[in-house]
N, C-alpha and C positions, 0 to 999 in steps of 0.2 A: 676446074670443080670436080671433077674426081679423088681429089687430093682431100677436099673439104668434104666434101660426101663424107670420103675414106674416112675421115677423122673424128668427125659429127657420129656417125655411127659406133666408129670407137669407144668414143665420150661416154654417149646414152648403155651403152651395153658394160661400159665398166662401173657407170655409177650405177645400176640395174645389180649386178653382182654385188656391190658392196652394198647394196640397200639388204640383198637377199642374207649374207653373211651377215648381217647388222644384226636381223632378225633373229637370224637362228642363234648369234650369242646372247641376246635377249632370251628365247625359249629357256636356250639350255641355263643360263645363270636362272631363271625363275624356275626351271624343275629342280636345278640343285638346292636352291633355297629350300622349294618346297618340301625334298628331300629330306635336306638336315632338320627342317621344323619338325618334320613328321620322326622324328629318331630325339627333338631333342625332349633330355630330363630336366623338369625345373627345382627350381630351388623354392620353399618354402617355410614361413614363418608363421607363428601364431603371435597376433595382436592382443595386448592385454584387454580390450576392452571387451573382446569375444568373452569374457569372467566377468565383468564389471558389476553382475547384478550378485555372483556369490561374493565379493569381495565388499560391495556397498551394505549388503546385509552381516557382513562379519560372518558368513561359513567357510570364506577360503582368506588365509593373511596373505594379505598384496606381495609379501616378501616370499613367501612359497611360490611363485609365480614361475621363478627357469623351473621347480622341484615337478612341476603342475603339468607344464611344459612337455619337457622329459617323458614324464607317463604319459603323456596323451600321445609320444610321438614325433615330438617335433625336436630338432638341435638347433632353434634360432628364437629371439623372441623379438617384438617390440614393444617398447617398453611407453605407458603410459602418465606422465605427470600429475592430469588431477586424481589417479587412482592414490594418490600421496600423500593427500594435502593433509591431512592430521598430521602423519609422520613430519612431513616438512616443518608442518608448523611448530613440532616439539622437538625434532632434532636438527632442525637446519637442515637443506640441501646437499651439503657437502657430506653428512653421514647416511644420506639415506643412497646417495648415488654410491655411494663402498660399500653399503651394504647390495646394492644390485650390483656391482661386481664381484664381491665374494659368491655371493647364492650364484651368477650363471657360472664362475669359474667352479665353484663345487658341484656342478651340473652337467660341466661341459657343455656350456649352451651360449651358441654365437651371439652377441647385440647387433643387433639390425639399424634401428632406428628409434628415438625417442619422438615420442608423435606430445606436441607442447601445446597446452592447454590452458585459460586464464593466468595469463602472463602478459595483458596486457594487448590490446590490441597495434598489428602492425600499419594496419590501415588508418589509424585512428584521424583525425583529421584537424584536433587539438596538436600543434608541433612538440609541443613537450609531455603529452600524454604516447606520443607515437616514439619521442625520443627517449620514455621510460620503460617502452615496450621494448625497443631494441636491447636496452642495455639489461632485461631480463633475459629476453632469448640469447643474449652471450654467454649467460651464467649454461644454457642446456645446450649449447654448442661444447662451451668446453666439459660438460659431461659426456656430451658426446665421445667427443676425442677420448678421455678418459676410459669408457668403458669399449673403446674398439669397435662403437658404432660407425657409419659410413652418410650417416644424415638426422636433420631433423627432420619431423612434419611444423609447419605453420599454418595457424589460420591468416585469414587478409580480411577479416570483418573491419571494417569502419565508415564510411560516408553512405550514405544509403542515395547519394548524388553519383553516378557513373562516369562524369567526366571528372567530377570531384577525385572520387576511387578512384580512378587511375593512376591518377597522379601519384596520390599518397602509399597507393601500394606499390608503385615503382619506387618512390624515395624509399622505403621502409625495406624491402626485398633487396635493393642494392646496396644499401649501406647496411644490411647483415650480412647478405652472402661477402661484401669485401672484407669484414672481420673472418669469417667461416672461411672462408678461402684460406687465411692463414693459419689453421688448427685443421687443413686438411677434409673439411666438412662440410656435405651439401645441405642446401637449403630446399626447402621442397613443400611449396604451394599444395595443398588437397583441393580438389572440388568438395567442400565441405558448408556447402548453404551459399545463398546468397550472391553475390557477384561469380565469387570462387566456381561457383558451379556452370558460369557463363564463360566455354572456352573462349567465344570469340571477344569475351574483353580481358579475359585473363591471360590469352597467349601470345597475344602480342606485347605485355609488359614482360614479358618472361624472354620473348625475343628480344628488346630494348635492354634488358638490363643485360643479355648478349654476356653472362660468366657462365663459366662449365658446371659450376658448383649451385647452379641455379637451375631448378627445374620443376618437377610434377611429381605429384603422388598420387597415380590415377585412380581413382574409385572406383569400382560397379555401380555403386548407389549414389546417396548424394545430389540428386540432378533438382531442387529445388531456386529458383533462381530469384523469387519475390514471396514474401509472407503478407500474412493476414493483415498482420503490426508490425511495427518497427522491432518487436522482440525477435530477438535473433534466432527460437525457437519456438515460434508460434505458429500456426496451422500454414501450412501452403499454400501459397496463391495461384503460382505459375511455376510450372517445369520447365526446362530446358527444353527445346522439341523436340529433337531426336537425339537419346543418350550413347547411343549408340557412334552415329557420326559426333559426336560432343569427347568420344572415349576417343576415337581415333584420332581426335585432333590434341586431345591431353598427352597420346603415347608417345607424341613426336619428341619432348620433351623429359618424357619420364622417367626418374629413378629408384622409383619405387610404385607398387602395385597392389592395393587392397580387390580381394576377392569378397565383398558384403553379401549374404544373405540372408532372405528374412525366413521364408517360408516353402516347405517342401512335402511334393505331393507324394504319394504312394511308388510310384517309381523312383524318388529319390531325387527329384528332378524339381530348381527354383521355383516358384510358380509367379514369380513378378519380374526376375531378370532370366536371359537367355545365357547361358553358362557357355554354352557353345559358339555361339555368334562372341562375346567378349574376349572367348581364351581365341578364335581364331585373329582377331585384330593384335590382340597378343603377338601370336607367332607372326605376324605380318609384320610387327614393328620390328623384328628381330632382337626384342627385350631379353636379355639373360642373366637381370636380376632376381632378386627374393618376392613371393607373390606371398603375402600375408592371408591366412583366413581372419575373416570377421565377423564373426556371427550376429545376428542385432536384432534378437523377437522372443517371443515368450512363446510360442508354440512346442517348440521342443525345449529341455533343460540344456544350460549353457556347454555342456560337454557334449550332449547328442547332437546338438546343433553346428558344435565346432568339425566332430566326424564325419556330418553328412557333407558339410560344404567342402572340406576336404576331398573327400569322396569323390563329389561331385566334379571336381576340378582337376581331379587326375585321370579321370574318363575321360576329359575333352581335352588334355593336356597334349596326346598323340592323335 
């Protein structure tokens, strides 16, 4: 009996000591990670959409985007194809992409990704239309590879039925990602409205695709999951219930982050989005890619909005 009692006590003490050591290791790892995040320096890129009003009104030549980005203090950019629709129609996509490459090299700018719009709906319920969208997006995969980008950002508009949308989105993302993998390019689904802004629906699809080059572009904004009508950009009828929880879910597969900003108060804080909270989530996810600046409002001119967004990000980066 004494031997059994001794054995039991020894086993209990061993288990207790092991638990204490494990707890210490966990605390040390957490402290070490927090210290690493505290001193981390993030890379910032400029999303071209931040200048879309200047471009659309003719104030800024879209091909001068790299030059303007450099003047604003950026070394990296994210292109938006829809801002070049007239040029693509007149010059052709290949010629436009060639100009992107020439201008970015001229101004020593890194090309991060291409935001692809108006190239067909990857989640279209009509298989022929979905096939056509995939083929069109492949052209931008090729362009991204030529420019030295790491990814394209895609939309997942399609069916308004969540079950059907889930099936078609999986098909569109899977097939496009398979092609993109041959070019070493990632396909990133952005929370950009409708069901793409609902991580409860989007994230299981990304998990099911289960490819390292299929992930998310996590945006601070864009949380409308239901519109008043079936128009893509009609007034919002319902938003995702907790944008910060949703952003946390998106960051699990994020290969790009977009810091959306709308309006600022007199202290330089965003009045609709908690940048400090968003950046805390970014840090905790151990994300190490570019964070893009995407100012989206008319309360400031676009260049001032860009500067204010970047300043606020840097304030909460450490």
